[in-house]
N, C-alpha and C positions, 0 to 999 in steps of 0.2 A: 421420629426423633426430633426433626427440625420443628415440628409443631409443638412438641412438649417443651423444647427450649424456648420457643417464642412465648408460649403461654406462661411458663414459669418466670421468664424475664419481665413480662408485663406486670404480673402480680408483685414481683419484687420491686419494680419501679413505682407502682402505685402506693404500696405500703411504706416504702422508703420516703417518698415525697410527702405522704401524709404525716409521717413522724418528724420530718425535718422542717417543712415549710410552716411558717407562722400563719395561723388562722385557716389552714387547709382543712377541708371537710371531706369525709369519705361518704359515699352514698350507694344505695342499691336501687335498681330500676327493673321494671318488667312491663310487658305490654304486647301489642299485636303489630305485625308487619304486613303491609299490602304491597306485594312485589310483582315484578314482571321482567321479562327480558326484551330489550329493544333490539330487534333483529332485522338486518337487511341481507337476504340470501339471493344471490343471482340477480341483484338489482331490484328485487321486490321486497317491500316491507312485509315481514311475517311475524309481527308482534303477537303474543298470545293474550290471554285474559289474565287479569290480576288474580292472585291467589293469596289467601290469608295464612300467615305463619306466626311463630312466636319470636320475640326479641327480649333479651334481658341480660343483666350483668351488674357490674359495679363501676363507679366513677369517682372522680375527685373534683373538687372545686377549689382552686388555688388563686386567691386574689393576687394581682401583680404587685400591689403594695397595699398598705393598711387601709387607705381611704379611696383606693381606685375602684371605679365601677366596672372595670374590666377584669375578668378572671380567666385563667387557663383551666380547661375542663377536659382532661383525658377521660375517655369513656370506653371501657372494655366490655364487649358483649358477645353473647351467642346469638346469632341471627339466622332465621330461616328465610331463604329467598327462592327465586325460580319463577315458574310460569305455569298457567293452565292452558293446554293446547286447545285451539279452536277446531272442533270436529263437526262434521255434518250430521252425525247421528247422536242423539241424546243418551243412547244406551251405552256409549263408550266414553270414558273420561281418562285423559292422559295428563300427567303432571311431570314437570321437572322440579324436583325437590332438592334445591341446593342448600348446603349448610356451611356456615363460616364462623371462625373465631375472628372477630373484627375489632380493631382499635381505631377510634376516631380521636383526633387531637384538636379540639375546638377552642377558639377564643370567643368569650361570651361577654356581651355588654349587659349590665344589670340596671334596669330602670326601677329604682326604689319608689314606692308610693307612701302616702301618709298613713295608710292602714298597717304598715309594717311588712306587707308582702312585696314581692319583686317580680316584675315582668322581665324576661330575658330573651336575648336574640344573639345568635352566634353562628360561626361557620369554621370549617377547617378540613384538612385532608383525612382520609381513612385508608387503612391497609387491612386486608382480610386474607386469612389463610383458610383453604378449604378443609372441611371435615367430611367424614363419610356421607355421601349423598346418593340419592336414588332417582331413577325414572320409575314412575308409577303408572300402571295401566289397570283400569277398573272397568270390567264389562258387567252390565247388569245381570245379576243372578250367579255371578262367578266370583271367586276370591281375587284379591288384588295380586297382580304380578309385579314384583319388584326387581329392578335391574340396577346394578351398581353403576354409578357414573365414574368414568375414567378421566383423570386430570393429567395434562401434559401438553407437549408441543408436537406430538406425532399425529399423523393423519388418522390413526386408529383411536386417538383420544377424543373425548366429547368436548372438553373445554380446557383452556389454560387454567392453571391452579390458582396462583395468587391474583387477587383482585385489588384494585385501588381506585380512588376517585375523591369526590367532594361530599362533605356532610354538612347539612344545614339544620339548625335547631331553633326552636322558640317555645316559650311556655310561661307558666306562672308558678311561683313558689311562695308559700305562706311563711309567716314568721317562725312557725314550728319546724320548718324544713321539708314539709310535704309539698310535692310538686306534680303538676300535670304538664307533659310536654309533647310536642310534635317534632319529628325529624324527617328529613328527606335525604336519601343518598343517591348520588348520580355516579355510576361507574364510568371511569375514564379509560380503563383498559379494554381493548378488544379481546374477548375471550376465545375467539376462533384460533385453533392451534396453528402454529407457524407453517407446518407442512401443508395444511389445507390452503393457506394464503399463498403458498408458492405455486399452486395450480392456477394457470391463467384464468380459467373460468370462475375461480373463487377468490381472486386477489382483492376484490372490493367487498367481500362479505364482512359483516360486523355483527357482533353479539355483545351487549353490555347490560349490566345489572342496573335496575332502577327500583326504588322502594320508598314507600311512605310508612312511617311508624307513629303510633300513639302509645305513650307510656306514662305510667305513674311511678313515683319513687319517693325516697326519703333521704335527705342529707342529715347526717348526724352532726351534732354540735361539736365545734372545735374545743379541745382541752387547753389550747394555748392561752396563756395569761394576757389579758388586754392591758 
C-alpha cells in the first residue's frame, strides 16, 4: 500500500508541475544500468561483479526562470540494481537482482551551443522504494532457482528496504528534444538490517548500492505561450 501511495503521489506531482509551471517539459527515458553492491563484511571488502539491468521512466525539465540555464529535473524511474557474485566455478552463477521505484530530484545546468543543442550537467538526491526482488542461482544444465529477497530491519531480512543517496547526470540534448545521458547513483544508506548491526561481530558491516546508467530519451515541447 505504501508503495502504491508513493508511486501515485509522484505521478500526481509530475503531471501537476508540468501543467502549472511555465515552459516545463515532460519526457520519457530508457536504457541500461550497470550496478554493483559495495560491501564490507567482517572487515573484508566483498564487492561482487557489475551486472546489467534495465532503467526507464519519466521526467520533467522545469527552468527556474524564463532565461535561467538552471532547471529542476525530477526523474521517476524503474531501476534494476544488484550484483553478480564472484564464484570460483564458472558453471555456477549467482545474482542479487534488486528492483526499485526511484525518484531523483536533480538541479541541472544547461550549456547551450550555437547549433541549438544543449550539453547538461547536474546532481541531486534520490529516494528509492524496493519492489519485488530476487536472488538468482544458475547451475549449468539446470533451470534457474529464484528466491525472494526479504526487506526489513530484522536479522532474518536480507536488506533494509528504502534506499537513498546521490544522483549525478550529464548528457547532450538536441533542439528536437532527443537526448543521450549518463547517470551515476551512489547509495548513502547502509542496507544491512539493524538487528545484524547490533551483533558485535557485524557492527561495521556495510552494503550500499552503486550504479552507472546510460539512457536515451525525449523531452516533449512545452505548450506554454512564450
